[in-house]
C-alpha positions in Angstrom: -27.3 18.3 24.6 -26.0 16.3 27.6 -22.5 16.8 28.8 -22.6 13.4 30.4 -23.5 11.6 27.2 -20.8 9.5 25.5 -22.2 10.6 22.1 -25.0 12.9 20.9 -24.9 12.2 17.2 -24.9 9.0 15.1 -24.4 8.6 11.3 -25.4 5.4 9.7 -23.7 4.7 6.3 -25.1 2.1 3.9 -22.5 1.0 1.4 -23.0 -1.1 -1.7 -19.8 -2.1 -3.6 -18.6 -4.2 -6.5 -15.4 -6.3 -6.4 -13.0 -4.5 -8.9 -10.6 -7.4 -8.4 -11.0 -10.9 -7.1 -11.4 -11.1 -3.3 -10.0 -13.8 -1.0 -11.2 -13.9 2.7 -9.4 -16.9 4.0 -10.8 -19.6 6.1 -9.0 -21.5 8.8 -10.5 -24.8 7.6 -9.3 -27.1 4.8 -6.1 -27.3 2.8 -7.2 -25.7 -0.5 -7.4 -22.0 0.5 -11.1 -22.0 1.0 -12.9 -18.6 1.5 -14.7 -17.8 4.8 -18.2 -19.2 5.1 -20.8 -17.8 7.5 -21.5 -20.4 10.2 -25.3 -19.8 10.0 -26.2 -19.0 6.4 -23.3 -21.1 5.0 -22.6 -18.4 2.5 -19.4 -16.4 1.8 -19.2 -13.1 3.6 -16.7 -10.4 4.8 -16.2 -10.3 8.6 -16.9 -6.9 10.2 -13.5 -7.3 12.0 -11.8 -7.6 8.6 -13.4 -4.3 7.3 -12.6 -2.6 10.6 -9.0 -3.8 10.5 -8.4 -2.5 7.0 -9.9 0.9 7.8 -8.0 1.2 11.0 -4.7 0.3 9.3 -5.2 3.0 6.7 -6.3 5.6 9.4 -3.2 4.8 11.5 -0.9 5.4 8.6 -2.6 8.6 7.6 -3.6 10.2 10.9 -1.3 8.7 13.4 -2.0 6.4 16.4 -3.6 9.1 18.7 -6.3 10.2 16.3 -6.8 6.6 15.0 -7.2 5.4 18.6 -9.7 8.1 19.4 -12.1 6.8 16.7 -11.2 3.1 16.5 -10.6 2.5 20.2 -7.5 2.3 22.2 -7.7 -1.3 23.5 -7.2 -0.1 27.1 -9.6 -0.3 30.0 -11.8 2.8 30.5 -9.7 3.8 33.6 -6.4 3.5 31.6 -7.9 5.3 28.7 -9.0 8.3 30.8 -5.5 8.5 32.4 -3.5 8.1 29.1 -5.6 10.0 26.6 -8.2 11.9 28.5 -10.8 10.2 26.4 -13.9 9.0 28.4 -14.4 5.8 26.5 -11.9 3.3 25.0 -14.4 1.6 22.7 -14.5 2.2 19.0 -16.7 5.0 17.8 -16.9 3.5 14.3 -18.7 0.2 14.2 -19.0 -2.1 11.1 -21.4 -4.8 10.1 -20.5 -7.9 8.1 -20.3 -7.6 4.4 -23.1 -9.6 2.8 -22.9 -10.6 -0.9 -25.9 -10.4 -3.2 -27.0 -13.9 -4.2 -27.8 -12.9 -7.8 -24.6 -11.0 -8.3 -22.0 -13.3 -6.8 -19.6 -15.8 -8.3 -16.9 -18.1 -6.9 -13.8 -19.4 -8.7 -11.0 -21.8 -7.9 -7.5 -21.0 -9.1 -4.6 -23.3 -9.2 -1.0 -22.1 -9.1 2.5 -23.4 -8.6 5.6 -22.2 -6.9 8.5 -21.4 -9.2 12.2 -22.3 -8.8 14.1 -19.0 -8.7 17.1 -20.6 -10.4 15.5 -22.5 -13.3 12.3 -20.4 -13.6 10.4 -23.7 -13.8 8.0 -25.3 -11.4 9.6 -25.8 -8.0 9.5 -29.1 -6.1 9.9 -30.0 -2.5 10.2 -33.2 -0.5 6.9 -34.6 0.9 7.6 -35.1 4.6 8.4 -38.7 5.5 7.9 -40.1 2.0 11.1 -39.2 0.1 8.9 -38.2 -2.8 8.7 -34.7 -4.3 5.7 -32.5 -4.8 5.2 -29.9 -7.6 4.0 -27.4 -5.1 0.6 -27.1 -6.6 -1.6 -24.6 -4.7 -5.4 -24.1 -5.0 -7.2 -21.0 -3.8 -10.8 -20.0 -3.8 -11.8 -16.4 -4.7 -14.9 -14.3 -4.9 -15.0 -13.2 -8.5 -14.5 -9.7 -9.9 -18.0 -8.1 -10.4 -19.5 -9.7 -7.3 -21.6 -7.2 -5.2 -21.5 -6.7 -1.5 -23.2 -4.4 1.0 -22.4 -3.4 4.6 -23.2 -0.7 7.1 -21.0 1.5 9.3 -22.1 3.4 12.4 -20.3 6.5 13.4 -20.7 8.0 16.9 -19.6 11.5 18.0 -20.5 14.1 20.6 -20.0 17.6 19.0 -21.6 18.7 15.7 -18.4 20.3 14.5 -16.1 17.4 15.5 -13.5 16.6 12.9 -14.3 13.1 11.6 -12.0 10.7 9.8 -14.5 8.2 8.4 -15.4 10.2 5.2 -11.7 10.2 4.2 -11.4 6.5 4.8 -14.6 5.9 2.7 -13.1 7.9 -0.1 -9.8 6.0 0.2 -11.6 2.6 -0.2 -13.6 3.8 -3.2 -10.3 4.9 -4.9 -8.6 1.6 -4.2 -6.3 2.7 -1.3 -7.9 0.4 1.2 -7.9 -3.3 0.3 -9.8 -6.1 1.9 -8.8 -9.7 2.7 -5.7 -11.7 1.7 -3.7 -12.3 -1.4 -3.3 -8.6 -1.8 0.0 -8.9 -3.6 -1.8 -11.0 -6.2 -4.0 -8.0 -7.0 -7.0 -9.0 -4.8 -9.2 -7.1 -2.4 -10.2 -3.9 -4.2 -13.8 -2.6 -3.9 -15.6 0.2 -5.8 -18.7 1.8 -4.4 -21.9 1.6 -6.4 -23.9 3.3 -3.7 -23.3 5.3 -0.5 -26.1 6.8 1.6 -26.1 8.3 5.1 -28.7 8.7 7.8 -27.8 11.4 10.3 -29.4 11.0 13.7 -29.3 13.9 16.2 -30.0 12.0 19.5 -30.7 15.2 21.4 -34.0 15.6 19.4 -37.1 13.5 19.2 -36.9 13.3 15.4 -33.3 12.1 15.6 -34.2 9.4 18.0 -37.1 8.3 15.9 -34.9 8.0 12.9 -32.5 5.9 14.9 -35.2 3.6 16.0 -36.8 3.3 12.5 -34.0 3.8 9.9 -36.1 2.1 7.2 -38.7 4.8 7.4 -36.2 7.7 7.7 -34.8 10.0 5.0 -31.4 8.9 3.7 -29.0 11.1 1.9 -27.0 10.1 -1.2 -23.4 11.2 -0.4 -21.5 9.2 -3.0 -20.8 12.4 -5.1 -19.7 14.2 -1.9 -17.3 11.4 -0.9 -15.8 11.2 -4.4 -15.2 15.0 -4.4 -13.1 14.9 -1.2 -9.5 15.9 -1.6 -7.6 13.0 0.0 -4.0 11.8 -0.2 -3.4 9.8 -3.4 -2.0 6.3 -3.3 1.7 6.5 -2.3 2.8 4.2 -5.1 4.2 3.9 -8.7 1.9 2.2 -11.2 3.7 0.3 -14.0 1.9 -0.8 -17.2 3.2 -3.0 -19.9 1.3 -3.3 -23.2 2.0 -6.6 -24.9 1.0 -8.9 -27.7 1.7 -12.6 -27.4 3.7 -13.6 -30.4 2.4 -17.2 -30.7 0.1 -18.2 -27.9 -0.1 -18.3 -24.1 -1.4 -20.9 -21.7 -1.9 -20.5 -18.0 -3.7 -23.8 -17.3 -7.1 -23.7 -15.5 -8.5 -26.4 -13.3 -11.3 -27.3 -15.7 -12.2 -27.4 -19.4 -15.3 -25.6 -20.6 -16.3 -27.4 -23.8 -19.2 -25.0 -24.6 -16.9 -22.0 -24.4 -14.2 -23.7 -26.6 -16.9 -24.5 -29.2 -18.1 -20.9 -29.1 -14.7 -19.5 -29.9 -13.3 -22.2 -32.2 -16.4 -23.3 -34.0 -15.5 -26.9 -33.5 -18.0 -29.5 -32.2 -16.8 -32.2 -29.9 -18.0 -35.8 -29.8 -16.8 -39.4 -30.2 -14.8 -38.6 -33.3 -13.4 -35.2 -32.1 -12.1 -35.3 -28.5 -12.3 -32.1 -26.4 -9.1 -30.5 -25.3 -7.4 -31.8 -22.2 -6.5 -28.3 -20.9 -7.5 -24.7 -21.5 -6.7 -21.2 -20.4 -7.7 -20.2 -16.9 -11.2 -18.6 -16.6 -12.3 -16.2 -13.9 -15.7 -16.4 -12.3 -17.2 -14.3 -15.2 -15.8 -16.7 -17.8 -13.2 -14.3 -19.0 -9.8 -15.6 -20.1 -7.3 -14.3 -17.5 -3.6 -14.4 -16.6 -3.8 -14.2 -12.8 -1.8 -11.8 -10.8 -0.3 -14.7 -8.9 1.2 -16.1 -12.2 2.7 -12.7 -13.0 4.1 -12.3 -9.5 5.8 -15.7 -9.7 7.4 -14.9 -13.1 8.5 -11.4 -12.1 9.8 -12.4 -8.6 11.8 -15.3 -10.0 13.4 -13.1 -12.6 14.0 -10.2 -10.2 15.8 -12.5 -7.8 18.0 -13.7 -10.6 18.9 -10.1 -11.6 19.4 -9.1 -7.9 21.8 -12.0 -7.4 23.7 -11.0 -10.5 23.9 -7.4 -9.3 25.0 -8.6 -5.9 22.1 -7.0 -4.1 21.4 -8.2 -0.6 18.9 -11.1 -0.3 17.1 -9.2 2.4 15.9 -6.7 -0.2 13.7 -9.3 -1.9 12.4 -10.6 1.4 11.6 -7.0 2.5 9.7 -6.5 -0.8 7.7 -9.7 -1.1 7.4 -11.2 2.4 4.9 -10.2 5.2 3.5 -6.9 4.1 4.3 -7.0 0.4 5.3 -3.8 -1.3 4.5 -5.0 -4.9 1.0 -5.8 -6.2 0.3 -7.7 -9.4 -3.1 -7.5 -11.0 -5.0 -9.9 -13.3 -4.5 -9.4 -17.0 -7.6 -10.1 -19.2 -6.9 -11.8 -22.5 -8.8 -11.3 -25.8 -11.3 -13.9 -26.7 -9.0 -15.5 -29.3 -8.5 -19.2 -29.0 -6.8 -22.0 -31.1 -6.6 -25.7 -30.7 -3.2 -27.4 -30.7 -2.6 -31.1 -30.9 0.7 -32.4 -29.5 2.5 -35.7 -28.9 4.4 -36.8 -25.9 7.8 -38.2 -26.9 9.5 -41.2 -25.3 12.9 -39.9 -24.1 14.5 -43.3 -24.7 13.2 -44.3 -28.2 12.6 -40.8 -29.6 9.2 -42.0 -30.8 5.7 -41.1 -29.8 4.5 -42.6 -26.5 1.5 -44.9 -26.5 -1.6 -42.8 -25.5 0.7 -39.8 -25.9 -1.6 -37.7 -28.0 -3.1 -34.6 -26.2 -4.9 -31.5 -27.2 -4.7 -28.0 -25.7 -6.8 -24.9 -26.1 -4.5 -21.8 -26.2 -5.1 -18.1 -26.3 -3.2 -15.1 -27.8 -3.7 -11.5 -28.6 -3.2 -8.2 -26.7 -3.3 -7.4 -23.0 -1.8 -5.1 -20.4 0.1 -6.0 -17.3 -0.4 -3.7 -14.3 2.0 -3.7 -11.3 1.8 -1.3 -8.3 4.9 -0.6 -6.2 4.5 1.1 -2.9 6.7 4.0 -2.0 8.1 4.4 1.5 5.7 6.0 3.9 8.2 8.7 4.8 11.5 10.0 3.6 13.1 8.9 6.9 12.7 5.3 6.0 11.4 4.3 9.4 9.4 1.4 7.9 12.0 -1.3 8.8 14.4 -0.6 5.9 11.9 0.3 3.2 13.2 3.7 2.1 13.7 5.7 -1.0 16.9 3.8 -2.0 15.4 0.3 -1.6 12.1 1.3 -3.4 14.2 2.6 -6.3 16.2 -0.6 -6.5 13.0 -2.7 -6.7 11.6 -0.3 -9.4 14.8 -0.9 -11.3 14.5 -4.7 -11.0 10.9 -4.5 -12.2 11.9 -2.4 -15.2 14.8 -4.8 -16.1 12.4 -7.8 -15.9 10.1 -6.0 -18.3 13.1 -5.4 -20.6 13.8 -9.1 -20.4 10.2 -9.8 -21.5 10.8 -7.5 -24.4 13.9 -9.3 -25.6 12.3 -12.7 -25.3 14.2 -13.9 -22.2 11.1 -14.3 -20.1 7.8 -16.0 -20.8 4.5 -16.3 -19.0 2.6 -19.6 -18.4 3.6 -23.1 -19.6 5.1 -24.3 -22.8 8.3 -22.1 -23.1 9.9 -25.0 -24.9 7.4 -24.7 -27.8 7.6 -20.9 -27.9 4.5 -20.3 -25.8 4.1 -17.3 -23.5 6.7 -15.0 -25.2 5.5 -11.6 -26.1 6.2 -8.4 -28.1 6.3 -5.4 -25.6 4.9 -2.2 -27.2 5.2 0.2 -24.3 6.2 0.3 -20.7 4.8 3.2 -18.6 5.5 4.4 -15.1 2.8 6.6 -13.6 2.3 8.4 -10.3 -1.3 9.2 -9.4 -2.2 9.0 -13.0 0.6 11.2 -14.2 3.1 9.6 -16.6 6.7 9.9 -15.3 8.5 7.8 -17.9 7.7 5.6 -20.9 9.8 3.1 -22.8 9.1 1.9 -26.4 11.2 -1.2 -27.0 10.2 -1.6 -30.6 11.5 1.9 -31.4 14.4 1.7 -28.9 13.1 5.0 -27.5 12.9 6.2 -23.8 11.0 9.2 -22.5 12.4 9.9 -19.1 12.3 13.7 -18.7 12.6 13.6 -14.8 15.3 11.0 -14.9 13.4 8.5 -12.8 14.5 5.4 -14.8 18.2 6.6 -15.0 18.2 7.2 -11.2 16.7 3.8 -10.4 19.2 2.0 -12.7 22.1 3.9 -11.0 20.8 2.7 -7.6 21.6 -0.9 -8.4 24.9 -0.2 -10.2 26.2 1.6 -7.1 25.4 -1.5 -5.0 27.6 -3.9 -7.0 30.5 -5.2 -5.1 33.8 -5.0 -7.0 
């Protein structure tokens, strides 16, 4: 073993993973929220810098800046690094490759969404610069679909065999959904689940280790996925809220295309010259599942929460702190049952009260049961050093989320389009608050029953009552 060597050991990790939720790696090109495309292969990929940044952010929160800098690099020059930290090298000792998606297990999808007006709860509008016209604030974003498979490698360099390494903890955190990748995270994106994890350990002080380093394909790799999943690591510092619902009539979150084959499959109707296909249908994900996207739930909940916060005279900065920049609330996609009906409607002339010419249109709508899942981050520490995000503010946001769920239960809030024809309203069977899988409280609106043994719901509701200005 050389005392002058920067490192004597190298571990190479090969990771294969599946997208548990949609993934959005944004591109700087275009206006429609395109995903990042590799400049050579022209295929979607995850930049190594994006993976490294996500791992580093988690490590910095968990281990602190000094330990994180030791492994991920300090950013100083080598001379500055030796002076400030005593570390011989300022470069990262954990190196990532790009994430490459499998061509046969990869789907793309384009989702449209709109901004909501917080006062009316309907689609917002804004003036188009220089025209005097208004825009409905329609947004389009590309996503890599849930179920797509990706692989990447990580190289870990260290000097002493007994050195405490932080990468295994970070790997376990990603596998458990604590490290997210890409953008649109508050819309439930960016969660990966490992399908394979192998390690090649190279002792660079031996001939066999150097040979394995030079020829990794011919070396003996170790399956360490069970070992990583068995690590005792900090759980996600968050509350998980679940709301089990049944749509009373129907729901429609409009997609950007109509799949006639799928509609025929679920309704049994055949379309032709004498039977026109629907004009709109429920949004599909890349796997052709009917879905209410997390972005739609986020828009509905945020609009209602802002309304309640204004009524309760809470500071406007509370909502900005929660939703802007590094969002504290994450809304996940809700999958719908494969139940579909066709509805024919007429557009009415507002002046005559009669049917407009060419006003007949057809919609394919869904219904049935689903579960909404929302995750709310807790403050990183009891001191509330995270720019105002502390125990009090997090409890206030939890109270607003629960009150919005209550409003869903009493029919004051709907999801999707068509509220005027009774669409998107739901029966709420159960609301559950969990912490690391443990149920803290449950509400059963149909039975007018609350299970709140630890008093969490009562405490949160008191936090917004005390803030009212009299």
